[in-house]
C-alpha positions as CSV (number, residue, x, y, z in Angstrom):
1,M,-12.0,-16.9,-34.1
2,A,-12.4,-16.5,-30.3
3,N,-9.7,-13.8,-29.9
4,K,-10.6,-11.6,-32.9
5,Y,-9.6,-8.0,-32.2
6,D,-10.5,-5.4,-34.8
7,A,-12.5,-2.2,-34.9
8,D,-15.9,-3.8,-34.3
9,Q,-14.7,-5.5,-31.1
10,I,-14.6,-2.0,-29.5
11,Q,-18.0,-1.8,-27.9
12,I,-19.7,1.5,-26.9
13,L,-21.7,1.5,-23.6
14,E,-22.2,5.3,-23.1
15,G,-20.8,8.6,-24.0
16,L,-18.1,10.5,-22.2
17,E,-19.7,13.1,-19.9
18,A,-19.0,14.8,-16.7
19,V,-15.5,13.4,-16.2
20,R,-13.9,16.8,-16.1
21,K,-16.6,18.1,-13.7
22,R,-16.5,15.1,-11.3
23,P,-13.1,13.5,-11.8
24,G,-13.2,11.9,-8.3
25,M,-16.0,9.6,-9.5
26,Y,-13.7,8.1,-12.0
27,I,-10.2,8.1,-10.5
28,G,-10.9,8.3,-6.8
29,S,-9.4,11.8,-6.1
30,T,-7.6,14.7,-7.7
31,S,-4.8,14.4,-5.2
32,T,-1.4,12.7,-5.9
33,R,-3.2,9.3,-5.8
34,G,-5.5,10.3,-8.7
35,L,-2.6,11.8,-10.6
36,H,-0.7,8.5,-10.5
37,H,-3.8,6.6,-11.3
38,L,-3.8,8.1,-14.8
39,V,-0.5,6.3,-15.5
40,Y,-1.8,3.0,-14.2
41,E,-4.8,3.2,-16.5
42,I,-2.7,3.5,-19.7
43,V,-0.2,0.8,-18.4
44,D,-3.1,-1.5,-17.5
45,N,-4.3,-1.4,-21.1
46,A,-0.8,-2.5,-22.2
47,V,-0.8,-5.2,-19.6
48,D,-4.1,-6.5,-20.9
49,E,-2.3,-7.1,-24.2
50,A,0.4,-8.9,-22.3
51,L,-2.2,-11.1,-20.5
52,A,-3.7,-11.9,-24.0
53,G,-0.2,-13.0,-25.1
54,Y,0.7,-10.2,-27.4
55,C,2.9,-7.7,-25.5
56,K,6.4,-8.4,-24.1
57,N,7.7,-4.9,-23.2
58,I,6.2,-1.8,-21.7
59,D,8.2,1.4,-21.5
60,V,7.1,4.2,-19.1
61,A,8.8,7.7,-19.1
62,I,8.3,10.8,-16.9
63,N,9.2,13.4,-19.5
64,P,11.1,16.7,-18.6
65,D,7.8,18.7,-18.7
66,N,6.2,16.1,-16.3
67,S,4.1,14.6,-19.1
68,I,4.0,10.7,-19.3
69,T,4.8,8.4,-22.2
70,V,3.7,4.8,-22.2
71,I,4.9,2.6,-25.1
72,D,4.0,-1.1,-25.6
73,D,4.7,-3.7,-28.3
74,G,1.2,-5.2,-28.3
75,R,-1.0,-5.4,-31.4
76,G,-1.8,-1.7,-31.5
77,I,-5.3,-0.3,-31.0
78,P,-7.5,-1.1,-34.0
79,V,-7.6,1.8,-36.5
80,G,-10.6,0.8,-38.7
81,I,-14.0,2.4,-38.5
82,N,-16.2,1.2,-35.6
83,H,-19.6,0.8,-37.4
84,K,-21.8,1.6,-34.3
85,S,-20.2,5.0,-34.0
86,G,-18.9,5.8,-37.4
87,L,-15.6,6.8,-35.7
88,S,-12.2,5.2,-35.9
89,A,-11.7,2.7,-33.1
90,V,-8.8,4.8,-31.7
91,E,-11.1,7.8,-31.4
92,V,-13.8,5.7,-29.7
93,V,-11.3,4.3,-27.2
94,F,-10.1,7.8,-26.2
95,T,-13.3,9.8,-26.4
96,I,-16.2,7.5,-25.4
97,L,-16.6,6.3,-21.8
98,H,-17.0,2.6,-21.3
99,A,-15.6,1.8,-24.8
100,G,-13.0,-0.9,-25.1
101,G,-12.3,-4.5,-26.0
102,K,-13.2,-5.7,-22.5
103,F,-17.0,-6.1,-22.6
104,G,-17.5,-9.5,-24.1
105,G,-16.8,-8.4,-27.6
106,G,-14.0,-10.9,-28.0
107,G,-11.1,-8.5,-27.7
108,Y,-9.8,-9.8,-24.3
109,K,-10.6,-12.9,-22.2
110,V,-9.4,-11.2,-19.0
111,S,-8.5,-7.6,-18.3
112,G,-7.8,-5.3,-15.5
113,G,-8.0,-1.5,-15.5
114,L,-11.2,0.4,-14.8
115,H,-13.2,-1.9,-17.1
116,G,-12.9,0.2,-20.2
117,V,-13.1,3.7,-18.8
118,G,-9.3,4.1,-18.6
119,A,-8.1,5.7,-21.8
120,S,-11.1,8.1,-22.2
121,V,-10.8,9.3,-18.6
122,V,-7.1,9.9,-18.9
123,N,-7.8,11.9,-22.1
124,A,-10.6,13.9,-20.4
125,L,-8.3,14.8,-17.5
126,S,-5.3,15.7,-19.6
127,D,-4.3,19.1,-20.9
128,W,-3.3,17.3,-24.1
129,L,-2.9,13.7,-25.2
130,E,-1.3,12.1,-28.3
131,V,-1.7,8.5,-29.4
132,E,0.5,6.8,-32.0
133,V,-0.5,3.3,-33.2
134,R,1.8,0.9,-35.2
135,R,-0.3,-1.7,-36.9
136,E,-0.4,-3.7,-40.1
137,G,2.8,-2.1,-41.5
138,K,1.6,1.5,-40.9
139,T,1.8,4.2,-38.3
140,Y,-1.2,6.4,-37.3
141,I,-1.4,9.4,-35.0
142,Q,-4.2,11.4,-33.4
143,K,-4.1,14.4,-31.0
144,F,-6.5,15.6,-28.3
145,E,-6.8,18.6,-26.0
146,K,-8.8,18.5,-22.7
147,G,-10.6,15.4,-24.1
148,K,-11.6,17.0,-27.4
149,V,-10.4,15.7,-30.8
150,M,-8.0,18.1,-32.6
151,G,-8.2,16.2,-35.9
152,P,-8.9,12.8,-37.4
153,L,-6.7,9.7,-37.0
154,E,-4.0,10.2,-39.7
155,E,-1.6,7.9,-41.3
156,S,1.9,9.2,-40.5
157,G,4.3,6.6,-41.9
158,T,5.2,3.0,-42.2
159,C,6.6,0.4,-39.8
160,G,7.8,-3.2,-40.1
161,P,5.3,-6.1,-39.9
162,D,6.8,-6.9,-36.4
163,Q,6.8,-3.3,-35.1
164,T,3.3,-3.2,-33.7
165,G,2.1,-1.4,-30.6
166,T,0.7,1.7,-29.1
167,K,2.4,4.9,-27.8
168,V,0.4,7.3,-25.6
169,T,1.8,10.6,-24.3
170,F,-0.3,12.8,-22.0
171,K,0.1,15.8,-19.7
172,P,-2.3,16.0,-16.7
173,D,-4.5,19.1,-16.6
174,E,-3.1,21.4,-13.9
175,T,-6.5,23.1,-13.5
176,I,-8.0,19.7,-12.3
177,F,-5.2,18.1,-10.1
178,E,-4.1,19.6,-6.8
179,E,-0.7,17.9,-7.3
180,T,0.8,17.6,-10.8
181,V,4.4,16.5,-10.1
182,Y,4.9,12.7,-10.5
183,D,6.7,10.7,-7.8
184,Y,9.1,8.2,-9.3
185,N,9.0,6.0,-6.2
186,I,5.2,5.7,-6.3
187,L,5.3,4.6,-9.9
188,K,8.2,2.3,-9.3
189,T,6.3,0.4,-6.5
190,R,3.2,-0.1,-8.7
191,L,5.1,-1.1,-11.9
192,R,7.3,-3.5,-9.9
193,E,4.2,-5.2,-8.6
194,T,2.6,-5.3,-12.1
195,A,5.7,-7.0,-13.4
196,F,5.8,-9.6,-10.6
197,L,2.1,-10.5,-11.4
198,T,2.7,-10.8,-15.2
199,K,5.4,-13.5,-15.6
200,G,7.9,-12.6,-18.3
201,L,6.7,-9.1,-19.0
202,K,9.5,-6.4,-19.0
203,I,8.6,-3.0,-17.7
204,I,11.1,-0.1,-17.8
205,L,10.5,3.1,-16.0
206,H,12.6,6.2,-16.9
207,D,12.7,9.6,-15.2
208,E,13.9,12.1,-17.8
209,R,13.4,15.2,-15.6
210,E,16.4,17.4,-15.0
211,D,18.4,16.5,-11.8
212,K,16.2,13.4,-11.3
213,K,17.4,11.1,-14.1
214,Q,17.2,7.5,-13.3
215,V,15.9,4.2,-14.7
216,S,14.5,1.0,-13.2
217,T,13.8,-2.3,-15.0
218,F,11.3,-4.9,-13.8
219,H,11.4,-8.3,-15.4
220,Y,10.6,-11.5,-13.5
221,E,10.5,-14.8,-15.3
222,G,9.6,-16.4,-11.9
223,G,6.5,-14.1,-11.6
224,I,4.9,-14.4,-8.2
225,K,7.5,-16.8,-6.8
226,E,10.0,-13.9,-7.2
227,F,7.4,-11.6,-5.6
228,V,7.4,-13.8,-2.5
229,Q,11.2,-13.8,-2.5
230,Y,11.2,-10.0,-2.7
231,L,8.8,-9.6,0.2
232,N,10.8,-12.1,2.3
233,K,14.2,-10.5,1.7
234,A,14.3,-8.8,5.1
235,K,13.3,-12.0,6.9
236,T,14.8,-15.4,7.4
237,P,12.9,-18.1,5.4
238,S,11.9,-21.2,7.4
239,Y,12.9,-23.4,4.5
240,P,14.6,-22.8,1.1
241,D,11.7,-23.6,-1.3
242,I,9.0,-21.2,-2.4
243,M,6.0,-23.4,-3.0
244,Y,4.2,-22.6,-6.3
245,F,0.9,-24.0,-7.4
246,E,-0.9,-23.2,-10.7
247,G,-3.8,-24.6,-12.7
248,T,-7.1,-23.8,-14.4
249,K,-10.5,-24.9,-13.1
250,N,-14.0,-23.8,-14.1
251,G,-12.4,-21.1,-16.4
252,V,-10.4,-19.6,-13.5
253,Y,-6.6,-19.6,-13.9
254,V,-5.0,-19.8,-10.4
255,E,-1.4,-19.0,-9.3
256,V,-0.3,-19.3,-5.7
257,A,3.2,-18.8,-4.2
258,L,4.0,-19.1,-0.6
259,Q,6.9,-19.4,1.9
260,H,7.0,-19.2,5.7
261,N,9.6,-17.1,7.5
262,D,10.8,-16.5,11.1
263,S,8.5,-13.6,11.7
264,Y,5.2,-13.7,13.5
265,N,3.2,-11.7,11.0
266,E,1.1,-12.9,8.1
267,S,1.7,-11.1,4.7
268,V,-0.9,-12.5,2.3
269,Y,-1.8,-10.5,-0.8
270,S,-4.5,-11.3,-3.3
271,F,-5.1,-10.1,-6.9
272,V,-7.7,-10.6,-9.6
273,N,-6.6,-9.9,-13.2
274,N,-3.6,-8.0,-11.7
275,I,-5.9,-5.7,-9.6
276,T,-5.2,-5.8,-5.9
277,T,-8.1,-6.9,-3.7
278,P,-7.2,-5.5,-0.2
279,E,-10.5,-6.8,1.2
280,G,-9.9,-10.3,-0.2
281,G,-12.9,-12.2,-1.4
282,T,-13.8,-15.7,-2.6
283,H,-10.3,-16.4,-4.0
284,L,-8.7,-15.7,-0.6
285,E,-11.3,-17.7,1.2
286,G,-10.6,-20.7,-1.0
287,F,-6.9,-20.4,-0.3
288,K,-7.3,-20.1,3.5
289,V,-9.7,-23.1,3.7
290,A,-7.4,-25.3,1.6
291,L,-4.4,-24.3,3.6
292,T,-6.0,-25.0,7.0
293,K,-7.6,-28.3,6.0
294,T,-4.5,-29.7,4.2
295,F,-2.1,-28.9,7.1
296,N,-4.5,-30.3,9.7
297,D,-5.0,-33.5,7.7
298,Y,-1.2,-33.8,7.3
299,A,-0.5,-33.2,11.0
300,R,-3.1,-35.7,12.1
301,S,-2.1,-38.5,9.6
302,H,1.6,-38.1,10.5
303,K,0.9,-38.0,14.3
304,L,2.3,-34.4,14.6
305,L,-0.9,-33.5,16.4
306,K,-2.0,-35.7,19.3
307,E,-5.6,-36.9,19.3
308,S,-6.3,-34.9,22.4
309,E,-5.0,-31.7,20.8
310,Q,-7.2,-29.2,19.0
311,N,-7.0,-28.6,15.3
312,L,-4.6,-25.8,14.2
313,T,-6.4,-22.6,13.3
314,G,-5.8,-20.7,10.0
315,D,-4.0,-18.0,12.1
316,D,-1.7,-20.6,13.6
317,I,-0.7,-22.0,10.1
318,R,-0.4,-18.5,8.5
319,E,2.0,-17.2,11.3
320,G,5.0,-15.9,9.4
321,L,3.6,-16.7,6.0
322,T,4.2,-14.7,2.9
323,S,1.9,-15.6,0.1
324,I,0.6,-14.2,-3.2
325,I,-2.8,-15.5,-4.6
326,S,-3.3,-14.3,-8.2
327,I,-6.2,-15.4,-10.3
328,K,-7.3,-14.5,-13.9
329,I,-11.1,-14.7,-14.5
330,E,-13.2,-13.6,-17.4
331,D,-15.9,-11.7,-15.7
332,P,-14.8,-10.6,-12.2
333,Q,-17.7,-9.5,-9.9
334,F,-16.6,-7.1,-7.1
335,E,-18.6,-6.4,-4.0
336,G,-19.2,-3.3,-2.0
337,Q,-18.7,0.4,-2.8
338,T,-14.9,0.2,-3.0
339,K,-14.9,-2.7,-5.4
340,Q,-12.0,-4.2,-3.4
341,K,-13.5,-7.6,-2.7
342,L,-14.1,-10.5,-5.2
343,G,-17.5,-12.1,-5.2
344,N,-17.3,-14.8,-7.8
345,S,-18.2,-18.2,-6.2
346,E,-16.3,-20.2,-8.9
347,A,-13.1,-18.5,-7.7
348,R,-13.4,-20.0,-4.2
349,G,-13.8,-23.6,-5.6
350,A,-11.0,-23.2,-8.2
351,V,-8.4,-21.9,-5.7
352,N,-9.5,-24.4,-3.0
353,S,-9.2,-27.3,-5.3
354,I,-5.9,-26.4,-6.9
355,V,-4.2,-25.5,-3.7
356,A,-5.5,-28.5,-1.7
357,E,-4.5,-31.0,-4.4
358,Q,-1.0,-29.6,-5.1
359,L,-0.1,-28.7,-1.5
360,T,-1.1,-32.2,-0.3
361,Y,1.3,-33.7,-3.0
362,Y,4.0,-31.2,-2.1
363,L,3.9,-32.0,1.7
364,E,4.1,-35.7,1.0
365,Q,7.1,-35.2,-1.2
366,N,8.8,-32.8,1.3
367,P,8.3,-34.3,4.8
368,A,11.0,-32.1,6.4
369,I,9.4,-28.9,5.3
370,A,6.0,-30.2,6.2
371,K,7.2,-31.0,9.7
372,N,8.9,-27.6,10.0
373,I,5.6,-25.8,9.2
374,C,3.5,-28.0,11.5
375,D,6.0,-27.5,14.4
376,K,5.9,-23.7,13.9
377,S,2.1,-23.8,13.7
378,I,1.8,-25.8,16.9
379,M,4.1,-23.3,18.7
380,A,1.9,-20.5,17.4
381,Q,-1.2,-22.4,18.7
382,R,0.3,-22.5,22.2
383,A,1.4,-18.9,22.2
384,R,-2.1,-17.9,20.9
385,E,-3.7,-19.9,23.8
386,A,-1.4,-18.1,26.3
387,A,-2.3,-14.7,24.7
388,R,-6.1,-15.6,24.9
389,K,-5.8,-16.3,28.6
390,A,-3.9,-13.0,29.1
391,R,-6.6,-11.2,27.1
392,D,-9.5,-12.9,28.9
393,L,-7.9,-11.9,32.2
394,T,-7.6,-8.3,31.1
395,R,-11.3,-8.4,30.0
396,R,-12.4,-9.9,33.3
397,K,-10.4,-7.2,35.2
398,T,-12.0,-4.5,33.1
399,A,-15.5,-5.9,33.6
400,L,-14.9,-6.0,37.4
401,E,-13.3,-2.6,37.8
402,G,-15.2,-0.7,35.1
403,T,-13.2,0.9,32.3
404,S,-9.9,1.0,34.1
405,L,-7.6,3.3,32.2
406,P,-3.8,3.1,32.7
407,G,-2.7,4.9,35.9
408,K,-0.1,7.2,34.1
409,L,-2.7,8.4,31.5
410,A,-3.8,12.0,32.1
411,D,-7.1,11.8,30.3
412,C,-9.1,14.7,28.9
413,S,-12.5,15.8,30.4
414,D,-14.4,16.0,27.1
415,K,-16.0,12.5,26.4
416,N,-16.8,13.1,22.7
417,P,-14.1,11.2,20.8
418,E,-14.5,13.6,17.9
419,N,-13.1,16.5,20.0
420,C,-10.4,14.5,21.7
421,E,-6.7,13.7,21.0
422,I,-4.1,11.7,22.8
423,Y,-0.4,12.5,22.8
424,I,1.9,9.4,23.2
425,V,5.0,11.0,24.8
426,E,8.4,9.5,25.2
427,G,9.7,9.7,28.8
428,D,8.4,11.0,32.1
429,S,10.0,14.5,31.9
430,A,8.5,15.4,28.5
431,G,5.3,13.7,29.8
432,G,5.3,16.1,32.8
433,S,5.7,19.2,30.6
434,A,3.0,17.9,28.2
435,K,0.6,17.4,31.1
436,T,1.1,20.9,32.3
437,A,1.0,22.4,28.8
438,R,-2.1,20.6,27.4
439,S,-5.6,21.8,27.0
440,R,-7.2,19.6,29.7
441,A,-10.6,19.5,28.0
442,T,-9.5,17.8,24.8
443,Q,-5.9,16.7,25.1
444,A,-4.9,13.4,26.9
445,I,-1.3,12.5,27.7
446,L,0.2,9.0,27.9
447,P,3.9,9.0,28.8
448,L,5.8,5.8,27.9
449,R,9.0,4.7,29.6
450,G,11.9,3.9,27.3
451,K,11.5,1.9,24.1
452,I,8.4,-0.2,23.7
453,L,8.6,-3.9,22.6
454,N,9.5,-4.5,18.9
455,V,6.4,-6.3,17.9
456,E,8.1,-7.4,14.6
457,K,10.1,-9.9,16.7
458,A,7.5,-11.0,19.3
459,R,4.6,-13.4,19.6
460,L,1.2,-12.4,20.8
461,D,1.7,-13.7,24.4
462,R,4.7,-11.5,24.9
463,I,2.9,-8.5,23.4
464,Y,0.0,-8.9,25.8
465,G,2.4,-9.1,28.6
466,N,4.2,-5.8,27.8
467,E,3.0,-2.9,30.1
468,E,3.6,-0.1,27.7
469,I,1.7,-1.8,24.9
470,K,-1.1,-2.7,27.3
471,A,-1.3,0.9,28.3
472,M,-1.8,2.0,24.7
473,I,-4.3,-0.7,23.9
474,T,-6.4,0.3,26.9
475,A,-6.1,4.0,26.3
476,F,-7.2,3.8,22.6
477,G,-10.2,1.6,23.5
478,T,-10.5,-0.2,20.2
479,G,-8.9,-3.6,21.1
480,I,-6.5,-5.3,18.7
481,H,-6.6,-8.0,16.0
482,E,-10.0,-9.8,16.0
483,D,-11.2,-7.7,18.9
484,F,-10.6,-4.5,17.0
485,D,-13.6,-2.2,16.8
486,I,-13.0,1.4,15.5
487,S,-16.3,2.6,16.8
488,K,-14.8,2.3,20.3
489,L,-11.9,4.6,19.5
490,R,-11.7,7.2,22.4
491,Y,-9.6,9.8,20.5
492,N,-10.0,11.2,17.0
493,K,-6.2,11.9,16.8
494,I,-3.4,9.7,18.1
495,I,-0.3,11.9,18.1
496,I,3.1,10.3,18.6
497,M,5.5,12.9,20.1
498,T,9.2,12.0,20.4
499,D,12.5,13.8,20.3
500,A,13.9,14.9,17.0
501,D,17.0,12.6,17.2
502,V,17.9,9.0,16.3
503,D,16.4,7.6,19.6
504,G,13.2,9.6,19.1
505,A,12.9,8.3,15.5
506,H,13.4,4.8,16.6
507,I,10.8,5.0,19.4
508,A,8.3,6.6,16.8
509,T,9.0,3.7,14.4
510,L,8.4,1.1,17.2
511,M,5.1,2.7,18.0
512,L,4.1,2.9,14.3
513,T,5.1,-0.8,13.8
514,F,2.8,-1.7,16.7
515,I,-0.2,0.3,15.3
516,Y,0.4,-1.0,11.8
517,R,0.5,-4.6,12.8
518,F,-2.3,-4.6,15.3
519,M,-4.6,-1.7,14.4
520,P,-3.9,-0.8,10.8
521,E,-7.4,0.7,10.3
522,L,-6.3,3.6,12.5
523,I,-3.7,4.5,9.9
524,R,-6.0,3.8,6.9
525,Q,-8.7,6.1,8.4
526,G,-6.3,8.9,9.1
527,H,-6.2,8.9,13.0
528,V,-2.4,8.6,13.5
529,Y,-0.1,11.6,13.5
530,L,3.5,12.5,14.2
531,A,4.1,15.7,16.2
532,Q,6.7,18.1,14.8
533,P,8.5,19.8,17.6
534,P,10.7,22.7,16.5
535,L,14.4,22.2,15.9
536,Y,15.6,25.8,16.8
537,K,14.6,28.7,19.0
538,L,15.9,32.1,18.0
539,E,15.8,35.0,20.4
540,K,16.7,38.6,19.5
541,N,15.8,41.8,21.1
542,K,13.3,40.1,23.5
543,Q,11.5,38.5,20.5
544,T,11.3,34.7,19.9
545,W,11.0,32.7,16.7
546,Y,10.8,28.9,16.3
547,A,12.1,27.1,13.3
548,Y,11.1,23.5,12.3
549,S,13.9,23.0,9.7
550,D,17.3,24.4,8.7
551,D,15.6,26.1,5.7
552,E,13.1,27.8,8.0
553,L,15.9,29.0,10.3
554,D,17.8,30.4,7.3
555,K,14.6,32.3,6.2
556,I,14.1,33.8,9.7
557,L,17.7,34.8,9.9
558,A,17.5,36.4,6.4
559,E,14.6,38.5,7.7
560,V,15.9,39.5,11.2
561,G,19.6,39.8,10.2
562,R,22.5,37.7,11.1
563,D,24.5,39.3,14.0
564,Q,25.8,38.8,17.5
565,N,22.5,39.6,19.1
566,N,21.0,36.3,17.8
567,K,20.7,33.7,20.4
568,I,20.0,30.3,18.7
569,Q,19.2,27.2,20.7
570,R,19.2,23.8,19.0
571,Y,16.6,21.6,20.8
572,K,17.9,18.1,21.4
573,G,14.7,16.8,23.1
574,L,11.3,17.7,24.3
575,G,12.5,17.8,27.8
576,E,14.5,21.0,27.0
577,M,11.2,22.9,26.5
578,D,9.1,24.3,29.4
579,A,5.4,23.8,29.3
580,E,4.7,27.1,27.7
581,Q,7.1,26.5,24.9
582,L,5.8,23.0,24.3
583,W,2.3,24.4,24.0
584,D,3.2,27.2,21.7
585,T,5.3,25.1,19.3
586,T,3.9,21.6,19.4
587,M,0.6,21.3,21.0
588,D,-1.5,24.4,20.3
589,P,-3.9,23.3,17.5
590,E,-3.7,26.9,16.1
591,K,0.0,26.8,15.6
592,R,1.4,23.3,15.7
593,I,2.5,21.2,12.7
594,L,1.3,17.6,12.6
595,L,2.2,15.0,10.0
596,R,-0.6,12.5,9.2
597,V,0.6,8.9,8.8
598,S,-1.1,7.6,5.7
599,M,-1.2,4.3,3.7
600,T,-3.1,3.3,0.6
601,D,-4.2,-0.2,-0.5
602,D,-1.9,0.2,-3.5
603,D,1.3,0.4,-1.4
604,E,0.4,-2.0,1.4
605,S,3.0,-4.7,0.4
606,E,5.7,-2.0,0.3
607,V,4.7,-0.7,3.7
608,D,4.9,-4.3,5.0
609,L,8.3,-4.7,3.5
610,T,9.5,-1.4,5.0
611,F,8.5,-2.4,8.6
612,N,10.1,-5.8,8.1
613,T,13.3,-4.2,6.8
614,L,13.6,-1.6,9.6
615,M,12.5,-3.7,12.5
616,G,13.5,-7.3,11.5
617,D,16.7,-9.3,12.3
618,Q,18.3,-9.0,8.8
619,V,21.1,-6.4,8.9
620,E,22.0,-6.2,5.2
621,P,18.6,-5.3,3.8
622,R,18.3,-2.6,6.5
623,R,21.7,-1.2,5.5
624,V,20.7,-1.0,1.9
625,F,17.4,0.6,2.7
626,I,19.0,3.3,4.8
627,E,21.6,4.0,2.1
628,E,18.9,4.3,-0.6
629,N,16.6,6.5,1.6
630,A,19.2,8.6,3.4
631,K,18.7,11.4,0.9
632,Y,15.0,11.8,2.0
633,V,15.9,12.2,5.7
634,K,16.0,15.7,7.1
635,N,16.9,17.0,10.6
636,L,18.0,13.8,12.1
637,D,20.9,14.0,14.5
638,V,23.4,11.2,14.0
């Protein structure tokens, strides 16, 4: 039987060693990212049961003591003795690294997770872990502490023949993790994505902690079609249908969903066995080739492109496209250190073949939608050509004039980018104070006038024509899009400094939208920061204190006393500070507070959706977003 799954299907590759000493090697980090990764590992094991067709429900709970419980209704981990080890299969799974049903032993055809290290690594990095298995009419239980077995697998009761599954409860070890408090929203994002990618699987997330009680249910019968609908909710779709293609070729199961919208940005996400592949790979290449060739063939055969006109590029066709490419493959081969790029050549051919065939058929059946997409792509082609001319003109100017930096940039004298930082400052008055306040050797100042262009609503040609954006592109030195080269970055830190009011927040969001859309690597590699100017100045008896929040002001007042000698100033903007105050509070590297803007590959689709929601045309999704997130906002004048 091909899908036999008993104790001997659990294969042992090597013993569990050094996980507690070097946790970063196994889960990436011991920060909040690694902490949440523990949950994903246990959930991924349950999802593997769903992919194999045996699990319908997964329940995840953050318990009051910040431990985690994951319950599934799969087959239950095998409980018999694994003859290679002499241990119960449950004990093997939780104590031996690289043990699992995922190594060609017949347990699973496809699987995600860390390829079998998941459960044992979670156990090794937990203060305690308890596993309960329901299988073959009986319930079994086993307990562990810091990865060590506290007793044998014991029979603890009976269950009905249909009540199979596994329940794992664990508490992360506080001596290993820098952060041990779970963030509901981080788990919610990941579990929602997992449910989208596993059609029909229901995942429920509970928060049982005091004052945080909430529950979210994710269940999508439409699978990745609903994923595209969700990602497009803040945009206006170009046509009502969400195209969906699926099929199996050369042992690769392919699912693709796509829909164009009225934006100018491409949102294409690829997955292998439910694992995100942020660097793409062969499956994404197959999709892009099929899309480009099929649309060009259609446009030519239906005379939408003249003979004299050039073929549409992939970028033209993918303008405003939201798409999910999800494949299931038995033996995924990942490339590079980060394992984020698929290398299997059979995936390229499978995706290409299935998309080309089914998309060709769809376009012939839906000529109005086909024409809509071709017309949008031809408009994109013209705008791209205009942008190319503008870019070439800029390049030629730069070549003739040397590296001509924007006139309003006050550059720093140190030429080593490692030592340098640039402040992007809102307005000329604040820019003037900042230029006076700065350390001229290492701090550059670029003042911007007013609100920059909202790139979420503009094509490339308009973006290249915008003076404020051109000034930023030139100052940073990296170029954008296909010209982007991080080795040419002129400043190690890019610091956005705006007023602490609604207008300032809007300007900061516009700048972040531009950087995210055109230079996302600057955010990924940690070069982008938000300055935190103080909200209050307190003067008393010729002494001065600065407070960066209401809480901090209350603490200072509790120390110095609340009386009529207190002179409290609420800063409305940077322009209210003189150069000395601006240096002391916001620009002095010894005293200032900077917030680093960060983004992980796990949350890229949510980041994308957030920028769409905040900066797009749709009012209703923005209203809902603001209502849901208002509780997280501090110190924003309305």
